[in-house]
C-alpha positions in Angstrom: 14.4 15.5 -16.8 16.0 12.3 -17.7 13.7 8.5 -18.1 14.6 6.5 -15.2 16.7 3.4 -15.5 19.0 4.0 -12.4 16.6 4.0 -8.9 16.5 3.0 -5.2 13.3 1.6 -4.1 13.4 2.4 -0.3 11.2 0.1 1.6 11.1 -3.4 0.7 8.3 -5.2 2.3 5.7 -7.0 0.7 4.7 -4.2 -1.7 8.1 -2.9 -2.1 10.0 -6.0 -2.8 7.6 -7.7 -5.4 8.0 -4.1 -6.9 11.7 -3.9 -6.7 12.0 -7.5 -7.9 10.1 -6.5 -11.4 12.2 -3.3 -11.9 15.2 -5.4 -12.0 13.2 -7.9 -14.4 12.7 -4.8 -16.7 16.5 -4.0 -17.0 16.5 -1.0 -14.3 19.1 -0.8 -12.2 17.8 -1.1 -9.0 19.2 -0.3 -5.9 16.9 -1.4 -2.4 17.1 -0.1 1.0 15.0 -1.2 4.3 15.5 -0.6 8.0 15.2 -4.2 8.0 18.7 -5.6 6.4 17.5 -8.9 5.4 15.4 -7.9 2.2 18.4 -5.9 1.2 20.4 -8.7 1.2 17.4 -11.0 -0.7 17.4 -8.2 -3.3 21.0 -7.9 -4.1 21.3 -11.7 -4.7 18.5 -11.4 -6.8 20.6 -8.8 -9.0 20.2 -5.4 -6.7 22.9 -3.1 -6.8 25.1 -2.7 -4.1 26.1 0.6 -2.2 24.9 2.8 0.5 21.7 5.5 0.0 24.4 8.1 0.7 26.6 6.4 -1.5 24.3 6.3 -4.8 22.0 9.0 -4.4 23.4 11.6 -6.6 23.3 9.0 -9.3 19.9 8.0 -9.3 17.0 9.0 -11.6 14.3 7.9 -9.5 13.3 7.1 -6.1 10.2 4.6 -5.5 9.3 5.1 -1.9 6.9 2.1 -0.7 6.9 2.8 3.3 3.5 3.0 5.6 2.9 6.1 6.2 3.1 10.1 5.9 5.5 9.9 8.4 8.1 7.6 7.1 7.6 9.2 3.5 8.7 12.5 5.0 11.3 10.8 6.6 12.7 9.3 3.6 12.7 12.2 1.6 13.9 14.9 4.2 14.6 13.4 7.6 18.4 13.8 8.7 19.0 11.2 6.0 16.7 12.3 3.8 17.4 11.4 0.0 15.5 14.3 -2.1 18.4 16.9 -1.3 21.1 14.7 -2.4 19.6 13.6 -6.0 20.2 15.2 -9.2 18.3 17.7 -10.5 15.6 16.4 -12.6 15.1 13.2 -10.7 11.7 11.6 -9.8 10.4 10.7 -6.7 7.4 8.4 -7.0 5.7 8.4 -3.6 3.3 5.1 -2.9 2.6 5.4 0.6 -1.2 6.0 1.0 -1.2 9.7 2.4 -3.5 12.7 2.6 -3.9 15.0 -0.6 -2.3 17.9 1.1 0.7 15.9 2.5 1.1 14.6 -0.9 1.2 18.2 -2.3 3.5 19.4 0.0 5.9 17.1 -0.8 5.5 17.9 -4.2 6.4 21.6 -3.3 9.1 20.5 -1.5 10.8 18.8 -3.6 10.2 21.0 -6.6 12.5 23.6 -4.3 15.7 21.0 -5.0 15.1 20.7 -8.2 13.2 16.9 -8.0 9.9 16.2 -9.5 7.5 14.4 -7.5 4.5 11.6 -9.0 1.5 11.1 -6.3 1.5 7.5 -7.0 -0.5 5.3 -4.6 -0.9 1.4 -5.5 -3.3 -1.1 -5.2 -3.7 -5.0 -5.6 -1.7 -6.3 -2.6 1.4 -8.5 -2.8 0.4 -10.9 -5.0 0.0 -8.3 -7.7 2.9 -6.5 -6.3 5.4 -9.5 -7.0 3.9 -10.1 -10.6 4.0 -6.5 -11.5 0.5 -5.9 -12.4 -0.2 -3.5 -9.7 -2.7 -0.7 -10.5 -1.1 3.0 -9.7 -3.2 6.2 -9.1 -1.2 8.8 -10.2 -1.2 12.6 -10.8 1.7 15.0 -11.4 3.3 16.7 -13.8 4.3 16.1 -17.3 7.6 15.9 -16.9 6.9 13.9 -13.7 4.9 10.9 -15.3 7.5 10.8 -18.3 10.7 10.4 -16.1 8.6 7.8 -13.8 7.5 5.6 -17.1 9.9 3.4 -17.2 9.3 2.3 -13.2 5.4 2.6 -13.7 5.5 0.7 -17.0 7.7 -2.1 -14.6 5.6 -2.2 -11.5 1.8 -1.6 -12.9 -0.4 -3.1 -15.8 -2.8 0.1 -15.2 -1.6 3.6 -14.7 -4.6 6.1 -14.1 -3.8 9.6 -14.8 -5.5 11.6 -12.3 -4.0 15.4 -12.4 -1.3 17.6 -13.3 0.0 17.8 -9.8 0.1 16.1 -6.6 -3.2 15.4 -4.6 -5.5 13.6 -6.8 -4.0 10.4 -6.9 -3.8 10.3 -3.2 -7.7 11.0 -3.0 -8.7 8.5 -5.6 -6.4 6.3 -3.0 -8.6 7.4 0.1 -11.8 6.7 -2.2 -10.1 3.5 -2.1 -9.5 2.5 1.0 -12.7 3.6 2.2 -14.2 0.7 -0.1 -11.1 -1.9 0.9 -11.8 -1.4 4.9 -14.9 -1.4 4.5 -15.1 -4.7 2.7 -12.7 -6.6 4.7 -15.0 -5.4 7.6 -18.3 -6.9 6.3 -16.7 -9.9 5.1 -15.5 -10.7 8.2 -18.8 -10.1 9.9 -20.7 -11.6 7.3 -18.7 -14.8 7.2 -19.1 -15.1 11.0 -22.7 -14.3 11.0 -23.2 -17.4 8.6 -21.4 -19.2 11.3 -24.3 -18.7 13.9 -26.7 -19.8 11.2 -24.8 -23.6 10.2 -23.2 -21.9 7.2 -19.3 -22.9 7.4 -16.6 -20.5 6.2 -15.8 -23.0 3.4 -19.3 -23.2 2.5 -19.5 -19.3 2.1 -16.7 -19.3 0.3 -18.2 -21.7 -2.1 -21.1 -19.7 -2.5 -20.8 -15.9 -1.9 -18.0 -15.5 -4.5 -20.6 -16.3 -7.2 -23.4 -14.5 -5.8 -23.9 -10.2 -5.7 -22.3 -10.0 -2.5 -19.0 -11.1 -3.4 -16.4 -8.4 -3.4 -12.6 -8.4 -4.5 -11.5 -8.0 -0.7 -13.5 -11.3 0.0 -12.3 -13.6 -2.4 -9.1 -12.3 -1.6 -9.3 -12.3 1.9 -11.9 -15.1 2.7 -9.8 -17.9 2.0 -7.4 -16.6 5.1 -9.8 -17.3 7.2 -10.7 -20.9 5.8 -7.3 -21.9 5.8 -6.6 -20.8 9.6 -3.8 -18.6 7.8 -3.1 -15.2 9.4 0.2 -14.6 7.9 0.4 -10.8 7.1 0.1 -9.9 3.8 -1.8 -6.9 5.2 -1.7 -6.1 8.2 -4.9 -5.4 10.7 -3.2 -2.4 11.8 -2.5 -0.9 8.5 -6.4 0.0 8.6 -6.6 2.5 11.4 -4.0 4.3 9.4 -6.1 4.4 6.0 -9.5 4.8 7.6 -8.5 7.4 9.8 -7.0 9.5 6.5 -10.3 8.7 5.2 -12.2 10.3 7.6 -9.6 13.2 8.4 -10.4 14.2 4.6 -14.0 13.6 5.1 -14.0 16.4 8.3 -12.0 19.2 6.5 -14.9 18.2 3.4 -17.7 18.3 6.2 -19.1 15.1 4.8 -20.2 12.3 6.9 -18.8 8.7 6.6 -20.5 6.3 9.3 -20.0 3.3 7.7 -16.2 4.2 7.6 -16.2 4.9 11.5 -18.2 2.0 12.2 -15.5 -0.4 10.3 -12.8 1.9 12.0 -13.8 1.1 15.4 -13.8 -2.9 14.2 -10.1 -2.6 13.5 -9.1 -0.5 16.5 -10.5 -3.3 18.6 -8.7 -6.0 16.7 -5.9 -4.6 17.4 -6.8 -4.0 20.8 -7.0 -7.6 21.7 -3.7 -8.2 20.3 -4.3 -9.0 16.4 -2.5 -5.7 14.8 0.4 -7.9 13.3 -1.5 -10.5 11.8 -3.5 -10.6 8.4 -6.3 -8.1 8.1 -8.4 -10.9 7.5 -8.1 -11.5 11.3 -11.0 -9.6 11.9 -12.7 -12.3 11.9 -11.2 -13.1 15.0 -12.8 -10.8 16.5 -16.2 -11.4 15.9 -16.1 -14.9 16.1 -14.4 -14.2 19.9 -17.6 -11.9 20.8 -19.8 -14.8 19.6 -18.5 -17.8 21.0 -17.7 -18.9 17.6 -14.5 -21.0 16.7 -12.8 -20.3 13.1 -11.2 -22.6 11.1 -7.4 -23.7 12.3 -8.7 -23.0 16.0 -10.7 -26.2 16.7 
């Protein structure tokens, strides 16, 4: 095990790109890979290292995986072109997708078969904090995995919560966070459009509610998107059926009823069904507005 000074960031979307840039700023040799060539070229223009994944795998100390889900994580690590079998022993995989705890445990075990460390390290904070290098990381793994990953964690985060000595607890905590985040987005969209039926404009809503007890981080972050009529995707509608689906799968295994989560999930599914899946998740308000015959800002 060595401290990570040379890494690959796999997945250069709205979160991964900012994380890769902050690794560069921290002085780490950083390769970036994505199915889209544009972000890879942009990162190299900012100082990212060159070479193909196959060419550089054996030289890496760490791999930071910032993809969408468990299936993509497994493909990146162990698929046909999976990177883990080609990593040197003692390298660390830092896995940041939202996945079920049992999946994280399975990935840790499979990495160990190759002498590779695994850190279960989902993230929170959104694209703005990813760009600023101030994410929160909910991490669990061995002491060796934490030590190897420390330079990367320091580069991308403001706070690292160390939640256990094996994979699983990090993903469990992320599921708890995503339950709240998804429900808060849905309740924000419902409350804002409900207010419109009572003559409360979205602008007035965002002037007053953030100073009252009903506010939340998600309300304060996503509400301005609706006021501005700007649904450029920072986090999409279609992320939430996956994340809330994971929450409900875990809840079923635990024989735990989660009716509020289930209700929020149905709203995201309905919004996706009306063609909003690729829009910013604040576009959930469009579902409520359509059903109530309301006109949101920017849609006049």
